[in-house]
N, C-alpha and C positions, 0 to 999 in steps of 0.2 A: 714553533711546534705545530705540526699539522692538526687540523680540526678533526675531532673524533665524530663519526657519523652518529646522528641521534636516532635512538630506537623509537619506532612508532608506538605510541601508547594505545592499547586496544580499548575500545568502548564495549565492554563485555555485556552480553545479554544471555538469557536462558532460552535455548531452543527446545521445544517440547515435542517428543515423538508420539507419546501415547500414555495411557493410564493402565495400571496393573494393580493387582492386590498388594497390599502393604507387606504381606509375608513373603513376597519374592525376595530371596536372599541377596541376589545381585543380578545386574543385567547380563544376559547371555553373550552380548557383544559389548566390548569395552570401548570401541572406537566409534564415534559418530561422524557427522559431516563436518566440512570445513577443511582448510589447509593451513596449518596442520590439523588433523582430525581432533575434535574435542573428546575428552574422556567422558563417557556416559555414566551417569549416577542416578540414584533414586532420591526423589524428594517426597517424603512421606507425610501424610496427614490422615489421622484416624485409621480406617481400614483400607485406604487406597494410597497409591503412590504414582508420581509422574516420572517417566523416563526423560531425562534432560541431559543436555551438555552445553557448555559455554561456547558462544560464538562471538565474533566481532560484529557488533551491530552496524558498523560502518561499511562492512563488506557485503555486497549483494549476494543473495542466495541464488541457486540455480546453476552453479558451476558444474562442469562435468563431474559426475560421481556423487553430487549432493543427494539427488533423488534416490540413487541406488543405495547410498548409505542409510537413508531414511527407511527404505523398504527392507533392507537387509537386517537392520536391528529389529524392526517389528515382526518380520517373519521368523527370525530366530527366537524371539520371545514367545510367539504364538505356539511354537513347538513344545514349550515348557509350561506356559501359564496362559490364562485368558488375558487378552489385551484389547483395549479400545484404541484403535489407531487414530491419531490426529492427522488432519490434512497437512500436506507438505507446506512448510512456511510458517508454522506456529511459533511465534517469538513473543516472550514477555520480558520485562525488565530484569528480573533476578529471581532467585529461589523463593524469596518472601512473596513476590508477586504470583509465583506459581501456586502457592498455597492460597493467598488472599483472593486471587481472581479466578482460579480454576477449581482447585481441590475442595476448598471449604464451601463455596456456594453450591457446588454440584455434587457434593459427597454422596448423598443418598441415591441420586439417579445413576451416578457412576457405579456405585457398588451393586445396585440392582442389575445393571446391564452386565457387569462382570459375572455375577452369579448366573445369569442366563447363558453366558458363554463358557461356563466352567466345563472343561473337558472337550471343547469344540474348537474347530479351526476351519478356515476356508480352503477349499480345493478347487482347482480350475481344470476343466476338461476341455482340451483343444483338439479339434479334428480338422484336417484339410483334405479336400478331394485330390486324388491323383488325376491330373489334368486329362490324360488320355482316356482314362476309364470313364470319367463323368461326361466327357464330350461324346464318347461312344454311346453311352446311355441315352443322352438327349437326342442324338441323331437317329437312334433305333426307335425311339418313342414318338418322334415328331416327323411326319412325312414332309412337311414344308421345309424343315431344317435340312433334311437330307437332300431334297430337291435343290435348295439354294446352294448347298455345298457342291453339288455336281455342276450347277450352273456357273460357279465362279472358278472351278478347277481349271488351271492352266490359262486363264484369261487375265489380261492386264487389270490392275487395281482400278485405274481411272475409268475403265469401261464397266466395272461391276460394283461401283460405289453403293448404289441403292441396295443391291442384293447383300453386300457385306454388312451394311448397317442393319438390315432386317435380320440377318442371321445372328448378328451380335445381340440384338434385342431378344431373340428367341432363346439363345444360350443363357443370357443373363437371367431371364425370367425362369428358365428351367432350373438353374442352379439355386435361385431363391426358393422355389417351391420344394426342391429336394432338401435344402437346408432346413426349412421349417419341419418337414416330415421326419428327417433324420434326427434332428434335435429332440423332437418329441419321443422318438424311439429310444434314445439314450435315457431320457428322463423316466420313461416308463420302465425300462429294463433295470434301472438302478433304484427304483422305488424301494424304500425301506432301508437304504444305505445312507440317506441324507435327511436332514431336518428341514432345510429350506433350499430353494434353488432360484437363481437369477440368470436369465438368458441375456448374455452380453451381445452388443452389436458386433457384427463381423468386422474384422480389421483387414481382411484380404478378400478379394473377389472369389477366391476358391475356398473360403472357410466353409466347412461342413457343420461344425459344432463349436460353440464357444459358450460354456456354461460355468457359472460360479456356484459352488455348493457349500453349504454350511453343514459339516458332518462331525461326528465324534472322532477324535483322534484315535480312539481305540478301534474304530471301524476302518482305519486306513488300509490294513492288510486285505480285508474282505472287499473293500471298494476297488482296490487295485486288481484283485483276482477276478472280480465280476466284470470290470471294464475290459480286462485283457481277454477274457473269454468272449465277450461281446465283440471286441475288435477283430477277433479271428474271422467273424462272418464278413467283415469288410476288408479283409486282406487284399491288397492290390487296388482297392477302391478309395478308402479313406485311411489316412495315417492318424491314429489316435494317441494322445498322451495325457497323463495326469500330472499336474503340478501341485505341490503342497507338502506339508501343511503351511498355510500362509495366514497372515493377519486378516481378520474378516472385513476387508475394505468394502465389499459389496453389500454388507449387511448392517454395519454400524461404523460410522466414521465421525469422529468428534472434531470440534474446533474450539476456538477461544470462548465461544458462547455456550459450550456444553454439548450434550448429545443432540 
């Protein structure tokens, strides 16, 4: 008789996504990370609860889709209730350990942080320069840059190496200065529509604006309208967009040791 394949026994552990108020009825997303995806549930203690799902502790985290599943759950939750997001990779032994190691010892500070976040979420403002427009600005404003551009036009790269390097330096410095100025313009124009703001590092050389804002979810419509009106001034120069509501990653992120 042929031998039946043995089924791998999973070494289950609890993956923790974040902390929410205990009165949240159910997770907005039912599937977590892992393959197959773990079912997300609430582990409650007092006035708070942890969003958790079972994972195989012997399987490494970080597979394609794991981080996206982590963020997807937290962002969906932030649209419905305050949430303290945990850093990616938070694993404890089981549901009892979630209570004993996380919820019970940090109950008061977690509930205080959740009360501060009541009715709020993170929004991201991204802006990227239209390359042709920003280069035209820099060349018009900097005589040296325009002179260098004329000097290298139509000439072999190997004969104009120094000029090209210098022009690149001027353009890079020009974009950086414009980024600082334009970021402050957005912050000033949206004053009153957000409670806190954090300027993120650029992720692309042509980034114009990259700001995280903590704002009331009830203000989302007005925030969108104000940013859209402001963006009309930059039409053809900067492409602006608003992302959110998101979990407040830039303002409060928890780990296994608490806030």
